[in-house]
C-alpha positions as a Python dict, from the first residue, in 0.01 Angstrom:
ca = {
    (1, 'X'): (0, 0, 0),
    (2, 'X'): (-33, 0, -378),
    (3, 'X'): (-332, 120, -574),
    (4, 'X'): (-421, -230, -698),
    (5, 'X'): (-407, -373, -346),
    (6, 'X'): (-624, -89, -219),
    (7, 'X'): (-883, -146, -494),
    (8, 'X'): (-894, -521, -430),
    (9, 'X'): (-940, -463, -55),
    (10, 'X'): (-1230, -224, -124),
    (11, 'X'): (-1387, -475, -366),
    (12, 'X'): (-1361, -753, -106),
    (13, 'X'): (-1507, -526, 162),
    (14, 'X'): (-1808, -443, -56),
    (15, 'X'): (-1862, -813, -130),
    (16, 'X'): (-1849, -898, 241),
    (17, 'X'): (-2089, -616, 331),
    (18, 'X'): (-2341, -736, 71),
    (19, 'X'): (-2379, -1060, 271),
    (20, 'X'): (-2480, -876, 590),
    (21, 'X'): (-2845, -810, 663),
    (22, 'X'): (-2816, -438, 739),
    (23, 'X'): (-3169, -425, 883),
    (24, 'X'): (-3069, -681, 1146),
    (25, 'X'): (-2744, -494, 1210),
    (26, 'X'): (-2937, -172, 1269),
    (27, 'X'): (-3182, -353, 1503),
    (28, 'X'): (-2885, -477, 1705),
    (29, 'X'): (-2735, -128, 1711),
    (30, 'X'): (-3064, 26, 1827),
    (31, 'X'): (-3060, -202, 2134),
    (32, 'X'): (-2755, -7, 2253),
    (33, 'X'): (-2907, 339, 2203),
    (34, 'X'): (-2842, 557, 2506),
    (35, 'X'): (-2546, 353, 2632),
    (36, 'X'): (-2174, 425, 2612),
    (37, 'X'): (-2146, 136, 2366),
    (38, 'X'): (-2365, 335, 2125),
    (39, 'X'): (-2071, 567, 2057),
    (40, 'X'): (-1826, 281, 2002),
    (41, 'X'): (-1603, 284, 1694),
    (42, 'X'): (-1720, -72, 1626),
    (43, 'X'): (-2053, 46, 1485),
    (44, 'X'): (-1879, 194, 1179),
    (45, 'X'): (-1928, -132, 994),
    (46, 'X'): (-1769, -24, 664),
    (47, 'X'): (-1448, 98, 828),
    (48, 'X'): (-1425, -198, 1065),
    (49, 'X'): (-1490, -449, 786),
    (50, 'X'): (-1226, -285, 565),
    (51, 'X'): (-974, -320, 849),
    (52, 'X'): (-1068, -687, 897),
    (53, 'X'): (-1032, -756, 523),
    (54, 'X'): (-695, -583, 524),
    (55, 'X'): (-573, -795, 817),
    (56, 'X'): (-697, -1116, 655),
    (57, 'X'): (-520, -1028, 330),
    (58, 'X'): (-195, -941, 512),
    (59, 'X'): (-208, -1289, 667),
    (60, 'X'): (-273, -1442, 324),
    (61, 'X'): (-611, -1583, 429),
    (62, 'X'): (-777, -1461, 109),
    (63, 'X'): (-586, -1723, -92),
    (64, 'X'): (-512, -1990, 171),
    (65, 'X'): (-663, -2336, 187),
    (66, 'X'): (-938, -2363, 451),
    (67, 'X'): (-807, -2317, 802),
    (68, 'X'): (-948, -2318, 1153),
    (69, 'X'): (-912, -1969, 1302),
    (70, 'X'): (-955, -1869, 1664),
    (71, 'X'): (-980, -1492, 1709),
    (72, 'X'): (-909, -1408, 2074),
    (73, 'X'): (-1021, -1060, 2172),
    (74, 'X'): (-1261, -1061, 1878),
    (75, 'X'): (-1461, -756, 1975),
    (76, 'X'): (-1765, -747, 1747),
    (77, 'X'): (-1636, -1039, 1540),
    (78, 'X'): (-1559, -864, 1212),
    (79, 'X'): (-1231, -1051, 1157),
    (80, 'X'): (-1394, -1389, 1221),
    (81, 'X'): (-1673, -1294, 980),
    (82, 'X'): (-1419, -1208, 708),
    (83, 'X'): (-1232, -1534, 769),
    (84, 'X'): (-1558, -1724, 721),
    (85, 'X'): (-1619, -1524, 402),
    (86, 'X'): (-1283, -1646, 269),
    (87, 'X'): (-1381, -2007, 341),
    (88, 'X'): (-1224, -2065, 681),
    (89, 'X'): (-1387, -2198, 995),
    (90, 'X'): (-1349, -1905, 1233),
    (91, 'X'): (-1460, -1849, 1590),
    (92, 'X'): (-1430, -1517, 1770),
    (93, 'X'): (-1408, -1498, 2149),
    (94, 'X'): (-1409, -1189, 2368),
    (95, 'X'): (-1479, -1109, 2731),
    (96, 'X'): (-1810, -947, 2805),
    (97, 'X'): (-1769, -595, 2929),
    (98, 'X'): (-2015, -409, 3143),
    (99, 'X'): (-2041, -45, 3053),
    (100, 'X'): (-2119, 182, 3345),
    (101, 'X'): (-2255, 523, 3245),
}
């Protein structure tokens, strides 16, 4: 990946993260304290959002006309969130997992 592409992806990631209420995100995270989900890679919001931005850009969604996107296996919904940021109508769906300590 070129330097310009990398810089643009980081800029987009920062712009997306600015729209998230980090206090609410941390409240949600604290609800999972003491569970196996607490150690999940999905709580690294900056890394996960950068991956979602990268995937959206690979698909050309950052410059596409508005689309309807269905994200199956959405996990925490970062990709759907990024799609909405780029002006698409996105819905993320995932199965609910029960974590047994």
